N, C-alpha and C positions, 0 to 999 in steps of 0.2 A: 144282754148284760154281760155275757162272757166276753164279747168283743171288747166291751168297755174295759172289762177286767184285764184282759190281755194288753190292751193299750196302756192301762194304768201300770201294769207289771213291766211292760216294755219301757214306759216312761221312768219308772223307778230304777230299772236296770240301767237306763241310759243316764239318769241322774247319778247313780252309783259309779258308772263308768267315768262320767265327767268329774266327780269328786276325786276318784283315783287319779285322773289325768291332772287335775288341779294340784293334788298332793304331790304328784311326780314333778310337775312344773315348779312347785314351790320349792321342792328339794333341789331341783336343777338350778333354780334361781339363787338359792342359798349357796350352792356349790360354786356357781359362777361369781357371786359376790365375794366369796372367800378367795377364789382364784384371781379376781380383779384386785382385791386388796394385796395379795401376794405379789402380783405383777407390779402394782403401784409401789410397793415397798422395795421391790427389787429394782425397779426403774429409779427410785430415789437413790438407792445404794449405788447403782451404776452412774447416775449423774454426779453423786458426790465423789466417786472414784475418778470420774473423768475431770471434774473440777480440780480435784487434788493433783492429778497428773498434769493437767494444764498449768497449774501454779508451779509445780516442780519444774516443768519444761521452761516457763518464763524465767524462773530463778536461775536455771542452768544456762539459758541463753544470755541473761544478763551477766552471770559470772564469766562465761566464755568471752563476752564482749569486753569486760573489764580486764580479764587476763590478756586479751589481744592488745588492748591499749597499753597495759603495763609492758608487754613484750616489745611493742613498737617503741615505747619510750626507752626501754633498756637497750634496744638495738641502736637507737639514735645516740644514746649516751656512750654506748660502746664504740660506735663510729667516731664520735668526737674524741674519745680517749685514744683511739688508734691513730687518728690524724694528729693529735698532740704529741703522742709518743713518737710518731714518724717525724714530726718536726724537730723534736728534742733529739732524736737519734741523728738526724741530718746535722743539727747544730753541733752535737758532740763529735761527729765525724769531722766536721770543719775545724773544730777546736784541736782535735787530735792530729789532723793533717798539719795545721799551723804549728803546733807544738813539735811535731816530728821535724818539720822544716827548720824551725828555729833551733832545735837541739843539733840538727846536722850542721847548721851554720856555726853554732857555738863550739861543736866538736872540731870542726875544721879550723876555726880560729884558735882554739886551744892547742890543736896539733901544730899549727903554724907557729904559735908563740912558743911551744916547747922545743922546737928545732931551730928557731931564728933568734938572733940577738936583738933585743928591743931597741937598742940605740942605732946599730948599723943596718939592721934588716938582713945581715948575712947569716949563713948557717952557723950555729953554734957548736960547741964541743960534743954535746949530747948527740947531735946529728952525725958529726964526724965519727964518733965512737961506734955508733950503731951501723954506719956504713962500712967502716973498717972491719967490724966483726962479721958482717955479711960477706965481705970480700975474702976473708980468711976461710970461710967454709967451702 
Protein backbone atom coordinates (compact mmCIF):
# COMPACT_ATOMS: atom_id res chain seq x y z
CA UNK A 1 0.00 0.00 0.00
CA UNK A 2 2.85 2.32 0.70
CA UNK A 3 4.03 1.73 -2.80
CA UNK A 4 0.68 2.72 -4.08
CA UNK A 5 0.70 5.74 -1.82
CA UNK A 6 4.09 6.81 -3.15
CA UNK A 7 2.88 6.30 -6.57
CA UNK A 8 -0.14 8.33 -5.86
CA UNK A 9 2.05 11.02 -4.26
CA UNK A 10 4.31 10.98 -7.25
CA UNK A 11 1.33 11.26 -9.51
CA UNK A 12 0.02 14.21 -7.52
CA UNK A 13 3.44 15.85 -7.64
CA UNK A 14 3.58 15.16 -11.34
CA UNK A 15 0.11 16.64 -11.80
CA UNK A 16 1.12 19.63 -9.73
CA UNK A 17 4.22 20.08 -11.84
CA UNK A 18 2.15 19.77 -15.00
CA UNK A 19 -0.30 22.36 -13.70
CA UNK A 20 2.61 24.71 -12.99
CA UNK A 21 3.94 24.04 -16.49
CA UNK A 22 0.47 24.72 -17.88
CA UNK A 23 0.28 27.98 -15.92
CA UNK A 24 3.72 28.98 -17.19
CA UNK A 25 2.73 28.06 -20.76
CA UNK A 26 -0.53 30.01 -20.41
CA UNK A 27 1.44 33.03 -19.20
CA UNK A 28 3.94 32.65 -22.04
CA UNK A 29 1.06 32.27 -24.50
CA UNK A 30 -0.56 35.46 -23.14
CA UNK A 31 2.80 37.26 -23.35
CA UNK A 32 3.28 36.02 -26.92
CA UNK A 33 -0.24 37.11 -27.88
CA UNK A 34 0.48 40.58 -26.46
CA UNK A 35 3.79 40.65 -28.32
CA UNK A 36 2.06 39.50 -31.51
CA UNK A 37 -0.53 42.27 -31.14
CA UNK A 38 2.24 44.83 -30.64
CA UNK A 39 4.10 43.51 -33.69
CA UNK A 40 0.91 43.57 -35.79
CA UNK A 41 0.14 47.12 -34.66
CA UNK A 42 3.72 48.15 -35.36
CA UNK A 43 3.56 46.41 -38.74
CA UNK A 44 0.34 48.27 -39.55
CA UNK A 45 2.02 51.53 -38.55
CA UNK A 46 5.07 50.75 -40.68
CA UNK A 47 2.81 49.79 -43.59
CA UNK A 48 0.87 53.05 -43.22
CA UNK A 49 4.12 55.02 -43.13
CA UNK A 50 5.40 53.18 -46.20
CA UNK A 51 2.14 53.87 -48.02
CA UNK A 52 2.31 57.55 -47.05
CA UNK A 53 5.95 57.75 -48.19
CA UNK A 54 5.03 56.02 -51.43
CA UNK A 55 2.20 58.50 -52.07
CA UNK A 56 4.50 61.43 -51.31
CA UNK A 57 7.14 60.07 -53.68
CA UNK A 58 4.54 59.56 -56.42
CA UNK A 59 3.34 63.15 -55.93
CA UNK A 60 6.92 64.45 -56.00
CA UNK A 61 7.70 62.47 -59.16
CA UNK A 62 4.57 63.84 -60.81
CA UNK A 63 5.45 67.38 -59.68
CA UNK A 64 8.99 67.03 -61.04
CA UNK A 65 7.62 65.69 -64.32
CA UNK A 66 5.23 68.65 -64.63
CA UNK A 67 8.05 71.04 -63.72
CA UNK A 68 10.25 69.46 -66.38
CA UNK A 69 7.47 69.82 -68.97
CA UNK A 70 6.99 73.47 -68.01
CA UNK A 71 10.75 74.02 -68.19
CA UNK A 72 10.92 72.47 -71.66
CA UNK A 73 7.97 74.59 -72.81
CA UNK A 74 9.62 77.70 -71.36
CA UNK A 75 12.89 76.79 -73.02
CA UNK A 76 11.18 76.32 -76.39
CA UNK A 77 9.33 79.62 -75.93
CA UNK A 78 12.60 81.33 -75.02
CA UNK A 79 14.31 79.87 -78.08
CA UNK A 80 11.51 81.11 -80.32
CA UNK A 81 11.76 84.56 -78.71
CA UNK A 82 15.53 84.58 -79.24
CA UNK A 83 15.03 83.59 -82.89
CA UNK A 84 12.40 86.31 -83.31
CA UNK A 85 14.60 88.93 -81.63
CA UNK A 86 17.56 87.85 -83.76
CA UNK A 87 15.48 88.26 -86.91
CA UNK A 88 14.20 91.65 -85.75
CA UNK A 89 17.77 92.72 -84.91
CA UNK A 90 18.91 91.69 -88.38
CA UNK A 91 15.99 93.59 -89.91
CA UNK A 92 16.82 96.69 -87.85
CA UNK A 93 20.49 96.45 -88.82
CA UNK A 94 19.46 96.30 -92.48
CA UNK A 95 17.14 99.30 -92.02
CA UNK A 96 19.92 101.20 -90.22
CA UNK A 97 22.41 100.31 -92.94
CA UNK A 98 19.96 101.45 -95.63
CA UNK A 99 19.21 104.65 -93.69
CA UNK A 100 22.93 105.41 -93.32
CA UNK A 101 23.55 104.82 -97.02
CA UNK A 102 20.56 106.99 -97.90
CA UNK A 103 21.67 109.75 -95.51
CA UNK A 104 25.18 109.65 -97.01
CA UNK A 105 23.69 110.03 -100.49
CA UNK A 106 21.43 112.87 -99.30
CA UNK A 107 24.38 114.54 -97.53
CA UNK A 108 26.54 114.30 -100.65
CA UNK A 109 23.67 115.65 -102.75
CA UNK A 110 23.09 118.53 -100.34
CA UNK A 111 26.80 119.32 -100.25
CA UNK A 112 26.92 119.27 -104.03
CA UNK A 113 23.84 121.52 -104.22
CA UNK A 114 25.36 123.91 -101.68
CA UNK A 115 28.53 124.52 -103.74
CA UNK A 116 27.12 124.33 -107.29
CA UNK A 117 24.79 126.60 -109.19
CA UNK A 118 21.55 124.73 -109.94
CA UNK A 119 21.22 126.15 -113.46
CA UNK A 120 24.76 125.90 -114.75
CA UNK A 121 26.13 123.13 -112.57
CA UNK A 122 29.30 125.22 -112.04
CA UNK A 123 30.78 126.05 -108.64
CA UNK A 124 28.94 128.91 -106.98
CA UNK A 125 30.16 131.85 -104.90
CA UNK A 126 29.98 129.96 -101.61
CA UNK A 127 32.46 127.43 -102.93
CA UNK A 128 34.67 130.22 -104.25
CA UNK A 129 34.61 132.02 -100.89
CA UNK A 130 35.49 128.88 -98.95
CA UNK A 131 38.35 128.02 -101.34
CA UNK A 132 39.76 131.54 -101.23
CA UNK A 133 39.60 131.64 -97.42
CA UNK A 134 41.47 128.34 -97.33
CA UNK A 135 44.10 129.64 -99.70
CA UNK A 136 44.71 132.70 -97.54
CA UNK A 137 45.63 130.61 -94.56
